[in-house]
C-alpha atoms as a printed R data frame, in Angstrom:
    type eleno elety resid chain resno       x       y       z
1   ATOM     1    CA   MET     A     1 -25.186  15.826  -3.223
2   ATOM     2    CA   PRO     A     2 -24.151  13.471  -6.051
3   ATOM     3    CA   GLU     A     3 -25.011   9.796  -5.569
4   ATOM     4    CA   THR     A     4 -22.345   8.513  -7.946
5   ATOM     5    CA   SER     A     5 -18.601   8.941  -8.111
6   ATOM     6    CA   LEU     A     6 -15.509   7.271  -9.519
7   ATOM     7    CA   ILE     A     7 -14.570   3.798  -8.199
8   ATOM     8    CA   PHE     A     8 -17.277   3.703  -5.479
9   ATOM     9    CA   PRO     A     9 -20.720   5.228  -4.916
10  ATOM    10    CA   ALA     A    10 -20.599   8.632  -3.246
11  ATOM    11    CA   ARG     A    11 -21.865   7.147   0.024
12  ATOM    12    CA   GLU     A    12 -18.595   5.240   0.465
13  ATOM    13    CA   TYR     A    13 -16.615   8.499   0.438
14  ATOM    14    CA   GLN     A    14 -19.143  10.300   2.611
15  ATOM    15    CA   ASN     A    15 -18.735   7.585   5.251
16  ATOM    16    CA   ARG     A    16 -14.976   8.111   5.170
17  ATOM    17    CA   ILE     A    17 -15.440  11.860   5.564
18  ATOM    18    CA   THR     A    18 -17.702  11.330   8.572
19  ATOM    19    CA   ARG     A    19 -15.089   9.113  10.242
20  ATOM    20    CA   LEU     A    20 -12.327  11.627   9.541
21  ATOM    21    CA   GLN     A    21 -14.402  14.533  10.852
22  ATOM    22    CA   ASP     A    22 -15.221  12.639  14.041
23  ATOM    23    CA   ARG     A    23 -11.512  12.172  14.714
24  ATOM    24    CA   MET     A    24 -10.813  15.789  13.771
25  ATOM    25    CA   ALA     A    25 -13.379  17.011  16.282
26  ATOM    26    CA   THR     A    26 -11.869  14.833  19.005
27  ATOM    27    CA   ALA     A    27  -8.368  16.119  18.182
28  ATOM    28    CA   GLY     A    28  -9.481  19.766  18.096
29  ATOM    29    CA   ALA     A    29  -8.756  20.297  14.389
30  ATOM    30    CA   ASP     A    30 -10.852  22.739  12.372
31  ATOM    31    CA   ALA     A    31  -9.630  21.485   8.999
32  ATOM    32    CA   LEU     A    32  -7.518  18.713   7.501
33  ATOM    33    CA   LEU     A    33  -5.064  19.397   4.669
34  ATOM    34    CA   LEU     A    34  -4.242  16.463   2.368
35  ATOM    35    CA   THR     A    35  -1.590  16.623  -0.356
36  ATOM    36    CA   THR     A    36  -0.585  13.098  -1.382
37  ATOM    37    CA   ALA     A    37  -1.966  10.905  -4.163
38  ATOM    38    CA   ALA     A    38  -3.162   8.209  -1.756
39  ATOM    39    CA   ASP     A    39  -4.964  10.581   0.612
40  ATOM    40    CA   VAL     A    40  -6.552  12.589  -2.202
41  ATOM    41    CA   PHE     A    41  -7.746   9.373  -3.858
42  ATOM    42    CA   TYR     A    42  -9.012   8.011  -0.547
43  ATOM    43    CA   VAL     A    43 -11.424  10.909   0.083
44  ATOM    44    CA   THR     A    44 -12.383  11.757  -3.508
45  ATOM    45    CA   GLY     A    45 -11.915   8.793  -5.866
46  ATOM    46    CA   PHE     A    46  -9.663  11.000  -8.025
47  ATOM    47    CA   LEU     A    47  -7.539   8.324  -9.731
48  ATOM    48    CA   THR     A    48  -4.872   9.281 -12.250
49  ATOM    49    CA   ARG     A    49  -1.287   8.429 -13.183
50  ATOM    50    CA   PHE     A    50  -0.677  12.160 -13.594
51  ATOM    51    CA   TRP     A    51   0.806  12.162 -10.090
52  ATOM    52    CA   GLU     A    52   3.981  10.889 -11.746
53  ATOM    53    CA   SER     A    53   4.583  14.505 -12.787
54  ATOM    54    CA   PRO     A    54   6.121  16.468  -9.896
55  ATOM    55    CA   ALA     A    55   5.394  19.808 -11.560
56  ATOM    56    CA   ARG     A    56   2.100  20.489  -9.785
57  ATOM    57    CA   PRO     A    57   0.823  20.303  -6.191
58  ATOM    58    CA   TRP     A    58  -2.714  19.132  -5.392
59  ATOM    59    CA   PHE     A    59  -4.723  19.895  -2.262
60  ATOM    60    CA   ILE     A    60  -7.862  18.657  -0.536
61  ATOM    61    CA   VAL     A    61  -9.169  20.717   2.379
62  ATOM    62    CA   LEU     A    62 -11.623  18.966   4.670
63  ATOM    63    CA   PRO     A    63 -13.363  21.202   7.240
64  ATOM    64    CA   VAL     A    64 -14.462  19.698  10.544
65  ATOM    65    CA   SER     A    65 -18.035  20.031   9.291
66  ATOM    66    CA   GLY     A    66 -19.210  20.237   5.711
67  ATOM    67    CA   ASP     A    67 -17.862  18.886   2.453
68  ATOM    68    CA   PRO     A    68 -14.274  18.752   1.172
69  ATOM    69    CA   VAL     A    69 -12.887  21.415  -1.125
70  ATOM    70    CA   ALA     A    70 -10.517  20.484  -3.927
71  ATOM    71    CA   VAL     A    71  -7.842  23.096  -4.651
72  ATOM    72    CA   ILE     A    72  -6.169  21.746  -7.757
73  ATOM    73    CA   PRO     A    73  -4.489  22.635 -11.045
74  ATOM    74    CA   SER     A    74  -6.990  23.351 -13.804
75  ATOM    75    CA   ILE     A    75  -5.760  20.357 -15.810
76  ATOM    76    CA   GLY     A    76  -7.454  18.108 -13.220
77  ATOM    77    CA   ALA     A    77 -10.800  19.908 -13.102
78  ATOM    78    CA   ALA     A    78 -12.648  17.672 -15.577
79  ATOM    79    CA   LEU     A    79 -11.628  14.477 -13.775
80  ATOM    80    CA   MET     A    80 -12.322  15.883 -10.290
81  ATOM    81    CA   GLN     A    81 -15.781  16.977 -11.433
82  ATOM    82    CA   ARG     A    82 -16.543  13.340 -12.260
83  ATOM    83    CA   THR     A    83 -16.067  12.472  -8.578
84  ATOM    84    CA   TRP     A    84 -18.542  13.224  -5.792
85  ATOM    85    CA   ILE     A    85 -16.695  16.457  -4.937
86  ATOM    86    CA   THR     A    86 -18.770  19.542  -5.756
87  ATOM    87    CA   GLN     A    87 -16.424  22.303  -4.585
88  ATOM    88    CA   VAL     A    88 -13.496  22.464  -7.008
89  ATOM    89    CA   ARG     A    89 -11.243  25.524  -7.073
90  ATOM    90    CA   THR     A    90  -8.518  25.690  -9.717
91  ATOM    91    CA   TRP     A    91  -5.532  27.686 -10.922
92  ATOM    92    CA   ASP     A    92  -3.453  27.469 -14.077
93  ATOM    93    CA   ALA     A    93  -0.403  25.430 -13.143
94  ATOM    94    CA   PRO     A    94   2.507  25.338 -13.003
95  ATOM    95    CA   ASP     A    95   2.840  28.964 -11.953
96  ATOM    96    CA   PRO     A    96   6.315  29.746 -10.592
97  ATOM    97    CA   ALA     A    97   5.060  32.978  -8.998
98  ATOM    98    CA   ASP     A    98   2.038  31.496  -7.192
99  ATOM    99    CA   ASP     A    99   1.432  27.783  -7.718
100 ATOM   100    CA   GLY     A   100  -1.897  27.592  -5.958
101 ATOM   101    CA   LEU     A   101  -0.598  29.058  -2.718
102 ATOM   102    CA   SER     A   102  -2.851  32.107  -2.551
103 ATOM   103    CA   LEU     A   103  -5.892  30.025  -3.512
104 ATOM   104    CA   LEU     A   104  -5.080  27.512  -0.784
105 ATOM   105    CA   VAL     A   105  -4.555  30.298   1.773
106 ATOM   106    CA   ASP     A   106  -7.901  31.854   0.871
107 ATOM   107    CA   THR     A   107  -9.660  28.488   1.115
108 ATOM   108    CA   LEU     A   108  -8.240  27.618   4.516
109 ATOM   109    CA   ALA     A   109  -8.769  31.141   5.870
110 ATOM   110    CA   SER     A   110 -12.437  30.962   4.904
111 ATOM   111    CA   LEU     A   111 -12.925  27.646   6.714
112 ATOM   112    CA   VAL     A   112 -10.728  27.977   9.805
113 ATOM   113    CA   PRO     A   113 -11.180  30.705  12.454
114 ATOM   114    CA   GLU     A   114  -8.159  32.860  13.293
115 ATOM   115    CA   GLN     A   115  -7.481  30.935  16.481
116 ATOM   116    CA   GLY     A   116  -8.208  27.598  14.841
117 ATOM   117    CA   LYS     A   117  -6.038  24.606  13.980
118 ATOM   118    CA   ILE     A   118  -5.255  22.936  10.668
119 ATOM   119    CA   ALA     A   119  -4.222  19.264  10.759
120 ATOM   120    CA   ALA     A   120  -1.764  17.815   8.276
121 ATOM   121    CA   PRO     A   121  -0.123  14.362   8.326
122 ATOM   122    CA   MET     A   122   3.411  14.860   9.672
123 ATOM   123    CA   GLY     A   123   4.413  11.559  11.223
124 ATOM   124    CA   PHE     A   124   5.803   8.172  10.308
125 ATOM   125    CA   GLU     A   125   4.965   7.005   6.773
126 ATOM   126    CA   THR     A   126   3.730  10.429   5.650
127 ATOM   127    CA   HIS     A   127   5.166  13.130   3.438
128 ATOM   128    CA   LEU     A   128   4.231  16.616   2.280
129 ATOM   129    CA   ARG     A   129   3.691  16.912  -1.465
130 ATOM   130    CA   MET     A   130   4.167  20.627  -1.925
131 ATOM   131    CA   PRO     A   131   7.254  22.867  -2.026
132 ATOM   132    CA   LEU     A   132   8.670  23.353   1.460
133 ATOM   133    CA   ALA     A   133   9.019  27.076   0.827
134 ATOM   134    CA   ASP     A   134   5.316  27.258  -0.029
135 ATOM   135    CA   TYR     A   135   4.453  25.331   3.137
136 ATOM   136    CA   HIS     A   136   6.393  27.833   5.255
137 ATOM   137    CA   ALA     A   137   4.665  30.698   3.430
138 ATOM   138    CA   LEU     A   138   1.287  29.021   3.989
139 ATOM   139    CA   CYS     A   139   1.868  28.801   7.734
140 ATOM   140    CA   ALA     A   140   3.025  32.423   7.891
141 ATOM   141    CA   GLN     A   141   0.080  33.777   5.919
142 ATOM   142    CA   LEU     A   142  -2.468  31.799   7.920
143 ATOM   143    CA   ALA     A   143  -1.102  32.841  11.337
144 ATOM   144    CA   PRO     A   144  -2.259  32.988  14.085
145 ATOM   145    CA   ARG     A   145  -3.909  29.753  12.923
146 ATOM   146    CA   GLN     A   146  -1.747  26.789  13.887
147 ATOM   147    CA   VAL     A   147  -0.825  23.678  11.926
148 ATOM   148    CA   MET     A   148  -0.959  20.475  13.986
149 ATOM   149    CA   ASP     A   149  -0.043  16.848  13.334
150 ATOM   150    CA   GLY     A   150  -2.919  14.999  11.698
151 ATOM   151    CA   THR     A   151  -1.180  11.639  11.243
152 ATOM   152    CA   ASP     A   152  -3.358   9.800  13.741
153 ATOM   153    CA   ILE     A   153  -6.530  11.284  12.258
154 ATOM   154    CA   VAL     A   154  -5.779   9.865   8.820
155 ATOM   155    CA   GLN     A   155  -4.084   6.609   9.706
156 ATOM   156    CA   ARG     A   156  -6.645   5.367  12.205
157 ATOM   157    CA   VAL     A   157  -9.384   5.873   9.613
158 ATOM   158    CA   ARG     A   158  -7.550   4.526   6.559
159 ATOM   159    CA   GLU     A   159  -6.302   1.391   8.290
160 ATOM   160    CA   ILE     A   160  -9.853  -0.004   8.634
161 ATOM   161    CA   LYS     A   161 -11.133  -1.048   5.225
162 ATOM   162    CA   SER     A   162 -14.778  -1.118   4.224
163 ATOM   163    CA   GLU     A   163 -16.237  -4.222   2.603
164 ATOM   164    CA   ALA     A   164 -16.127  -2.348  -0.706
165 ATOM   165    CA   GLU     A   165 -12.395  -1.763  -0.311
166 ATOM   166    CA   ILE     A   166 -11.782  -5.357   0.720
167 ATOM   167    CA   ALA     A   167 -13.577  -6.521  -2.419
168 ATOM   168    CA   LYS     A   168 -11.298  -4.343  -4.569
169 ATOM   169    CA   ILE     A   169  -8.169  -5.768  -2.932
170 ATOM   170    CA   ARG     A   170  -9.499  -9.313  -3.303
171 ATOM   171    CA   THR     A   171 -10.013  -8.664  -7.021
172 ATOM   172    CA   THR     A   172  -6.467  -7.381  -7.422
173 ATOM   173    CA   CYS     A   173  -5.140 -10.412  -5.556
174 ATOM   174    CA   ALA     A   174  -7.083 -12.711  -7.874
175 ATOM   175    CA   ILE     A   175  -5.542 -10.990 -10.901
176 ATOM   176    CA   ALA     A   176  -2.054 -11.541  -9.535
177 ATOM   177    CA   GLY     A   177  -2.930 -15.123  -8.588
178 ATOM   178    CA   ARG     A   178  -3.869 -15.914 -12.171
179 ATOM   179    CA   ALA     A   179  -0.616 -14.374 -13.392
180 ATOM   180    CA   PHE     A   180   1.419 -16.385 -10.867
181 ATOM   181    CA   ASP     A   181  -0.294 -19.551 -12.106
182 ATOM   182    CA   ARG     A   182   1.177 -18.825 -15.559
183 ATOM   183    CA   VAL     A   183   4.798 -18.247 -14.537
184 ATOM   184    CA   SER     A   184   5.806 -21.562 -16.105
185 ATOM   185    CA   GLU     A   185   4.907 -19.984 -19.477
186 ATOM   186    CA   ILE     A   186   7.577 -17.280 -19.111
187 ATOM   187    CA   ALA     A   187  10.335 -18.753 -16.920
188 ATOM   188    CA   GLY     A   188  12.778 -21.591 -17.375
189 ATOM   189    CA   VAL     A   189  16.420 -22.544 -17.787
190 ATOM   190    CA   ASP     A   190  18.427 -19.983 -19.789
191 ATOM   191    CA   ARG     A   191  15.662 -17.364 -19.699
192 ATOM   192    CA   PRO     A   192  17.165 -13.992 -18.643
193 ATOM   193    CA   LEU     A   193  15.668 -12.683 -15.418
194 ATOM   194    CA   ASP     A   194  14.896  -9.253 -16.858
195 ATOM   195    CA   GLN     A   195  12.851 -10.895 -19.611
196 ATOM   196    CA   VAL     A   196  10.912 -12.832 -16.978
197 ATOM   197    CA   PHE     A   197  10.162  -9.578 -15.147
198 ATOM   198    CA   ARG     A   198   8.883  -7.900 -18.323
199 ATOM   199    CA   ALA     A   199   6.826 -10.927 -19.307
200 ATOM   200    CA   PHE     A   200   5.309 -11.183 -15.829
201 ATOM   201    CA   GLN     A   201   4.179  -7.566 -15.989
202 ATOM   202    CA   ALA     A   202   2.528  -8.366 -19.312
203 ATOM   203    CA   LEU     A   203   0.762 -11.328 -17.701
204 ATOM   204    CA   LEU     A   204  -0.542  -9.094 -14.920
205 ATOM   205    CA   LEU     A   205  -1.857  -6.550 -17.391
206 ATOM   206    CA   GLY     A   206  -3.375  -9.291 -19.514
207 ATOM   207    CA   GLU     A   207  -5.163 -10.731 -16.483
208 ATOM   208    CA   GLY     A   208  -6.747  -7.367 -15.679
209 ATOM   209    CA   ALA     A   209  -4.344  -5.137 -13.752
210 ATOM   210    CA   ASP     A   210  -4.615  -1.439 -14.589
211 ATOM   211    CA   TRP     A   211  -0.894  -1.018 -14.016
212 ATOM   212    CA   VAL     A   212   2.021  -2.645 -12.204
213 ATOM   213    CA   SER     A   213   3.439  -0.106  -9.797
214 ATOM   214    CA   TYR     A   214   5.826  -2.558  -8.202
215 ATOM   215    CA   LEU     A   215   7.602  -5.687  -9.321
216 ATOM   216    CA   ALA     A   216  10.645  -7.053  -7.583
217 ATOM   217    CA   GLY     A   217  12.144 -10.410  -6.832
218 ATOM   218    CA   GLY     A   218  15.316 -12.343  -7.345
219 ATOM   219    CA   ALA     A   219  16.873 -15.597  -8.427
220 ATOM   220    CA   GLY     A   220  19.817 -17.673  -7.318
221 ATOM   221    CA   ALA     A   221  20.954 -21.097  -6.235
222 ATOM   222    CA   ASP     A   222  18.639 -22.231  -3.413
223 ATOM   223    CA   GLY     A   223  17.615 -18.603  -2.767
224 ATOM   224    CA   TYR     A   224  18.402 -14.998  -3.580
225 ATOM   225    CA   GLY     A   225  20.484 -12.193  -2.134
226 ATOM   226    CA   ASP     A   226  17.743  -9.585  -1.724
227 ATOM   227    CA   VAL     A   227  14.187  -8.851  -2.797
228 ATOM   228    CA   ILE     A   228  14.356  -5.268  -4.094
229 ATOM   229    CA   SER     A   229  17.085  -5.187  -6.757
230 ATOM   230    CA   PRO     A   230  16.203  -4.557 -10.416
231 ATOM   231    CA   ALA     A   231  16.353  -7.626 -12.618
232 ATOM   232    CA   THR     A   232  19.516  -8.251 -14.613
233 ATOM   233    CA   ALA     A   233  20.050 -10.149 -17.849
234 ATOM   234    CA   GLN     A   234  21.541 -13.097 -15.938
235 ATOM   235    CA   PRO     A   235  19.936 -16.276 -17.313
236 ATOM   236    CA   LEU     A   236  18.085 -18.572 -14.954
237 ATOM   237    CA   GLU     A   237  19.965 -21.765 -14.181
238 ATOM   238    CA   ARG     A   238  18.919 -25.222 -13.054
239 ATOM   239    CA   GLY     A   239  18.823 -25.194  -9.247
240 ATOM   240    CA   ASP     A   240  17.844 -21.518  -9.009
241 ATOM   241    CA   ILE     A   241  14.957 -20.332  -6.883
242 ATOM   242    CA   LEU     A   242  12.978 -17.655  -8.698
243 ATOM   243    CA   MET     A   243  10.883 -15.272  -6.615
244 ATOM   244    CA   LEU     A   244   8.473 -12.691  -8.012
245 ATOM   245    CA   ASP     A   245   6.820 -10.088  -5.768
246 ATOM   246    CA   THR     A   246   4.170  -7.827  -7.239
247 ATOM   247    CA   GLY     A   247   2.245  -4.743  -6.293
248 ATOM   248    CA   ALA     A   248  -0.271  -4.729  -9.129
249 ATOM   249    CA   VAL     A   249  -3.098  -2.178  -9.074
250 ATOM   250    CA   ARG     A   250  -6.737  -2.457 -10.037
251 ATOM   251    CA   GLU     A   251  -9.037   0.570  -9.594
252 ATOM   252    CA   GLY     A   252  -6.592   2.171  -7.185
253 ATOM   253    CA   TYR     A   253  -6.105  -0.806  -4.838
254 ATOM   254    CA   PHE     A   254  -2.948  -2.870  -4.497
255 ATOM   255    CA   CYS     A   255  -2.125  -6.467  -3.915
256 ATOM   256    CA   ASP     A   256   1.300  -7.314  -2.484
257 ATOM   257    CA   PHE     A   257   2.352 -10.940  -2.382
258 ATOM   258    CA   ASP     A   258   5.068 -13.140  -3.825
259 ATOM   259    CA   ARG     A   259   5.647 -16.669  -5.038
260 ATOM   260    CA   ASN     A   260   8.736 -18.885  -5.226
261 ATOM   261    CA   TYR     A   261   9.578 -21.383  -7.991
262 ATOM   262    CA   ALA     A   262  12.392 -23.864  -8.409
263 ATOM   263    CA   ILE     A   263  14.016 -23.906 -11.846
264 ATOM   264    CA   GLY     A   264  14.328 -27.619 -12.407
265 ATOM   265    CA   PRO     A   265  14.227 -30.026  -9.463
266 ATOM   266    CA   ALA     A   266  14.381 -28.230  -6.103
267 ATOM   267    CA   SER     A   267  17.140 -29.103  -3.648
268 ATOM   268    CA   ASP     A   268  16.286 -30.485  -0.222
269 ATOM   269    CA   LEU     A   269  17.537 -27.211   1.293
270 ATOM   270    CA   ALA     A   270  15.160 -25.134  -0.818
271 ATOM   271    CA   LYS     A   271  12.259 -27.484  -0.119
272 ATOM   272    CA   ARG     A   272  12.844 -27.267   3.636
273 ATOM   273    CA   ALA     A   273  13.035 -23.469   3.563
274 ATOM   274    CA   HIS     A   274   9.842 -23.181   1.533
275 ATOM   275    CA   SER     A   275   8.063 -25.629   3.836
276 ATOM   276    CA   ALA     A   276   9.160 -23.677   6.912
277 ATOM   277    CA   LEU     A   277   7.906 -20.406   5.454
278 ATOM   278    CA   TRP     A   278   4.598 -21.935   4.422
279 ATOM   279    CA   SER     A   279   4.103 -23.559   7.828
280 ATOM   280    CA   ALA     A   280   5.011 -20.388   9.734
281 ATOM   281    CA   THR     A   281   2.461 -18.475   7.678
282 ATOM   282    CA   GLU     A   282  -0.135 -21.157   8.431
283 ATOM   283    CA   THR     A   283   0.589 -20.874  12.154
284 ATOM   284    CA   CYS     A   284   0.118 -17.107  12.011
285 ATOM   285    CA   LEU     A   285  -3.086 -17.391   9.983
286 ATOM   286    CA   GLU     A   286  -4.527 -19.603  12.701
287 ATOM   287    CA   ALA     A   287  -3.330 -17.446  15.608
288 ATOM   288    CA   LEU     A   288  -4.175 -13.915  14.447
289 ATOM   289    CA   ARG     A   289  -6.933 -12.101  16.311
290 ATOM   290    CA   PRO     A   290  -7.982  -8.483  16.811
291 ATOM   291    CA   GLY     A   291  -6.483  -7.021  19.969
292 ATOM   292    CA   MET     A   292  -2.998  -8.303  19.279
293 ATOM   293    CA   LEU     A   293  -0.239  -5.769  18.663
294 ATOM   294    CA   ALA     A   294   1.744  -5.545  15.448
295 ATOM   295    CA   ARG     A   295   4.840  -6.756  17.281
296 ATOM   296    CA   ASP     A   296   2.969  -9.915  18.344
297 ATOM   297    CA   VAL     A   297   2.686 -10.954  14.687
298 ATOM   298    CA   HIS     A   298   6.432 -10.547  14.269
299 ATOM   299    CA   GLN     A   299   6.995 -12.790  17.288
300 ATOM   300    CA   ILE     A   300   4.531 -15.434  16.105
301 ATOM   301    CA   LEU     A   301   6.240 -15.699  12.723
302 ATOM   302    CA   ARG     A   302   9.746 -15.789  14.202
303 ATOM   303    CA   ASP     A   303   8.833 -18.437  16.746
304 ATOM   304    CA   ALA     A   304   7.099 -20.531  14.102
305 ATOM   305    CA   LEU     A   305  10.129 -20.398  11.788
306 ATOM   306    CA   ILE     A   306  12.441 -21.430  14.609
307 ATOM   307    CA   ALA     A   307  10.093 -24.300  15.481
308 ATOM   308    CA   GLN     A   308  10.436 -25.469  11.889
309 ATOM   309    CA   GLY     A   309  14.224 -25.448  12.163
310 ATOM   310    CA   ALA     A   310  14.638 -22.302  10.057
311 ATOM   311    CA   THR     A   311  16.650 -19.165  10.839
312 ATOM   312    CA   PRO     A   312  14.405 -16.073  10.622
313 ATOM   313    CA   GLY     A   313  15.600 -13.261   8.391
314 ATOM   314    CA   ALA     A   314  15.967  -9.662   9.497
315 ATOM   315    CA   GLY     A   315  13.537  -6.817   8.903
316 ATOM   316    CA   ARG     A   316   9.802  -6.526   9.189
317 ATOM   317    CA   LEU     A   317   7.648  -9.568   8.533
318 ATOM   318    CA   GLY     A   318   4.591  -7.902   7.023
319 ATOM   319    CA   HIS     A   319   2.620  -4.673   6.939
320 ATOM   320    CA   GLY     A   320  -0.642  -2.971   6.059
321 ATOM   321    CA   LEU     A   321  -1.982  -2.820   2.505
322 ATOM   322    CA   GLY     A   322  -4.537  -0.773   0.616
323 ATOM   323    CA   VAL     A   323  -4.375   2.317  -1.577
324 ATOM   324    CA   THR     A   324  -0.591   2.186  -1.261
325 ATOM   325    CA   LEU     A   325   1.663  -0.827  -1.646
326 ATOM   326    CA   THR     A   326   2.635  -0.719   2.004
327 ATOM   327    CA   GLU     A   327   0.714   0.898   4.812
328 ATOM   328    CA   TRP     A   328   1.022   0.914   8.572
329 ATOM   329    CA   PRO     A   329   1.474  -1.012  10.766
330 ATOM   330    CA   SER     A   330   4.790  -2.820  10.320
331 ATOM   331    CA   PHE     A   331   5.326  -6.239  11.857
332 ATOM   332    CA   THR     A   332   8.513  -5.443  13.750
333 ATOM   333    CA   PRO     A   333   9.509  -5.914  17.399
334 ATOM   334    CA   LYS     A   334   8.916  -2.197  18.064
335 ATOM   335    CA   ASP     A   335   5.510  -1.553  16.471
336 ATOM   336    CA   THR     A   336   2.777  -1.485  19.127
337 ATOM   337    CA   THR     A   337  -0.124  -0.637  16.796
338 ATOM   338    CA   PRO     A   338  -3.246  -2.527  17.960
339 ATOM   339    CA   LEU     A   339  -4.688  -4.832  15.323
340 ATOM   340    CA   ARG     A   340  -8.370  -4.288  14.599
341 ATOM   341    CA   ALA     A   341 -10.986  -6.099  12.569
342 ATOM   342    CA   GLY     A   342 -11.104  -4.668   9.057
343 ATOM   343    CA   MET     A   343  -7.362  -4.220   8.650
344 ATOM   344    CA   VAL     A   344  -5.900  -5.592   5.426
345 ATOM   345    CA   LEU     A   345  -2.416  -6.944   6.114
346 ATOM   346    CA   THR     A   346   0.431  -8.906   4.604
347 ATOM   347    CA   LEU     A   347   2.210 -11.778   6.305
348 ATOM   348    CA   GLU     A   348   5.795 -11.879   5.027
349 ATOM   349    CA   PRO     A   349   8.134 -14.264   6.839
350 ATOM   350    CA   GLY     A   350  11.695 -14.603   5.588
351 ATOM   351    CA   ALA     A   351  14.343 -17.222   6.315
352 ATOM   352    CA   LEU     A   352  18.084 -17.484   5.806
353 ATOM   353    CA   VAL     A   353  19.159 -20.370   3.592
354 ATOM   354    CA   GLY     A   354  22.860 -19.544   3.484
355 ATOM   355    CA   PRO     A   355  25.401 -16.821   4.267
356 ATOM   356    CA   ASP     A   356  24.118 -14.625   1.450
357 ATOM   357    CA   ARG     A   357  20.832 -16.289   0.529
358 ATOM   358    CA   ILE     A   358  17.269 -15.819   1.734
359 ATOM   359    CA   MET     A   359  13.784 -16.980   0.871
360 ATOM   360    CA   VAL     A   360  10.638 -15.021   1.627
361 ATOM   361    CA   HIS     A   361   6.950 -15.790   1.403
362 ATOM   362    CA   GLU     A   362   4.002 -13.398   1.446
363 ATOM   363    CA   GLU     A   363   0.222 -13.609   1.651
364 ATOM   364    CA   ASN     A   364  -2.502 -10.939   1.872
365 ATOM   365    CA   ILE     A   365  -5.288 -11.157   4.445
366 ATOM   366    CA   VAL     A   366  -8.116  -9.213   6.001
367 ATOM   367    CA   LEU     A   367  -8.421  -9.473   9.778
368 ATOM   368    CA   ARG     A   368 -11.930 -10.378  10.907
369 ATOM   369    CA   GLU     A   369 -13.310 -10.629  14.428
370 ATOM   370    CA   SER     A   370 -12.873 -14.402  14.148
371 ATOM   371    CA   GLY     A   371  -9.351 -14.236  12.718
372 ATOM   372    CA   ALA     A   372  -7.544 -14.013   9.400
373 ATOM   373    CA   GLU     A   373  -9.269 -14.372   6.036
374 ATOM   374    CA   LEU     A   374  -7.061 -14.893   2.996
375 ATOM   375    CA   LEU     A   375  -7.373 -12.440   0.123
376 ATOM   376    CA   SER     A   376  -4.495 -13.817  -1.953
377 ATOM   377    CA   PRO     A   377  -4.851 -17.362  -3.331
378 ATOM   378    CA   ARG     A   378  -2.880 -19.521  -0.880
379 ATOM   379    CA   ALA     A   379   0.529 -20.600  -2.129
380 ATOM   380    CA   PRO     A   380   1.055 -24.343  -2.615
381 ATOM   381    CA   SER     A   381   2.590 -26.072   0.376
382 ATOM   382    CA   ASP     A   382   5.211 -27.714  -1.860
383 ATOM   383    CA   LEU     A   383   7.720 -25.565  -3.746
384 ATOM   384    CA   PRO     A   384   6.613 -25.487  -7.412
385 ATOM   385    CA   GLU     A   385   9.154 -26.702  -9.956
386 ATOM   386    CA   ILE     A   386   9.436 -25.301 -13.479
387 ATOM   387    CA   GLY     A   387  10.878 -27.396 -16.271
């Protein structure tokens, strides 16, 4: 068995496989089928931007005992062979007549008994990255084997980060923190917002990000209308609040936090909103403990905003973080996911500052047995002013 792999030593991945196989055995699954970039990366270390091409499917088959098997297009063989995975089966893709389907059927049939079960993530926050017609054909050709929901198998394992993963996320957060510290170099009165967005991505790359998968934000008088719209060429004006929210990536792991800046002197309204958001986050940082439910975090943040005289915004107020920009759980009134030590989470309170204006604030943490530990550099308590 190889001792080295991409991103982490092989032992890190082997520990993940052991945890997955334990849950598979408990659930009665004979194999686990993974098809998405995040899940494939999680168990193999196979990191590539080639997933941007939708022309090819990729598969990892994990039996309930033994090592994973990669069933992948031949273009990925050289990179997969640099990981700890030793069983790599390939086909020349794309093949409109048989794009890996028969090879995948043969692999699963050899590992799963005829009356066995194959788990695949099917639930909330999952998707299937293969043609639906091929999936139906796969099920038919593998019958009487059954395909079962493997969402809980994967999510309960992935949501607890190892110390090695936490270190990667902390590094990515530090990269973004350094870029945020330089926003005054790229933003100011009359600077178009789209130019600020482009320049901020350059700062992130210059500080060490491998790529910037996500950058959003907004700008407007005392706040902004939403936090997901693309930037326009509208110039920044004195009195605007500029918010930048980044999901930069380093070695496959995301950060996800934002910062707010006043363009020129901040108004009293903007200062109060920023102070309320900062204080609500501080209250939550002090209160968080394992054993709480995701919905408890939502309530803590809402109550803390109200105590500060702010009106909480709608939507979730944070989420999980890791090999994807957002992971489970979601801090909403309906999410009953138990919080456990080792989860990496975002705290993201939002407040209304007018009929069509909001402000949001976000930090990244890891939950320890003793409480929350910041991974992102803590935002200043006072709203920063630029120019």
